[in-house]
C-alpha positions in Angstrom: 14.4 -7.6 3.3 10.9 -7.1 5.0 8.5 -4.8 3.7 9.2 -1.9 6.1 13.0 -2.3 5.2 11.9 -2.1 1.5 9.8 1.1 1.8 12.6 2.8 3.7 15.0 1.9 1.1 12.6 3.1 -1.6 11.8 6.3 0.2 15.4 7.4 0.7 16.4 6.6 -2.7 13.5 7.5 -5.0 11.4 9.9 -3.4 12.9 12.9 -5.0 13.9 11.3 -8.2 10.6 9.8 -9.2 7.6 10.2 -6.7 5.1 8.6 -9.2 7.3 5.4 -9.1 7.1 5.4 -5.2 3.2 5.8 -5.2 2.9 2.9 -7.6 5.3 0.6 -5.5 3.2 1.7 -2.3 0.1 0.9 -3.9 1.4 -2.5 -5.4 2.6 -3.7 -1.7 -0.9 -2.4 -0.3 -2.8 -4.3 -3.0 -0.7 -7.6 -2.1 -1.6 -6.9 1.6 -5.3 -6.0 1.3 -6.1 -8.7 -1.2 -5.7 -11.2 1.2 -8.7 -10.0 3.1 -11.0 -8.3 0.6 -12.1 -8.6 -2.8 -10.4 -5.3 -4.5 -9.4 -4.2 -8.0 -6.1 -2.5 -8.3 -7.5 0.5 -10.0 -9.7 1.1 -7.0 -7.0 2.2 -4.7 -6.0 5.7 -4.4 -2.6 6.9 -2.4 -1.9 10.4 -1.5 1.3 11.1 0.2 1.8 14.8 1.9 4.6 16.4 3.4 4.4 19.0 6.4 7.1 20.0 8.8 9.2 17.2 7.6 6.7 14.8 8.5 4.7 12.8 5.9 1.3 11.8 5.8 -0.1 8.6 3.9 -3.6 8.4 2.9 -4.8 5.3 1.4 -8.6 4.7 -0.2 -9.6 1.7 -1.4 -12.9 0.1 -2.5 -13.5 -3.6 -1.9 -16.3 -5.7 -3.2 -16.4 -8.2 -0.3 -14.6 -9.4 2.6 -12.9 -12.9 1.9 -13.7 -15.6 4.5 -11.1 -16.7 6.7 -10.0 -20.5 6.5 -10.8 -22.1 9.9 -9.8 -25.6 11.2 -12.7 -28.0 11.4 -13.5 -29.1 15.0 
């Protein structure tokens, strides 16, 4: 199952039962993604989910120490 499918399943099943668990799972997935590009600490990620008129907003704030260099193929 891809990340979007996983998020959709979690959102449907757990959002009413355990919103804190949902936030931790999203935070973990975001950490996995962003740590490929930046040096980040898991505790420096804040996620806020809001709802208005049956639409969700997801605000993510993350502090990174540095950008990781991309590997390149030598010429």
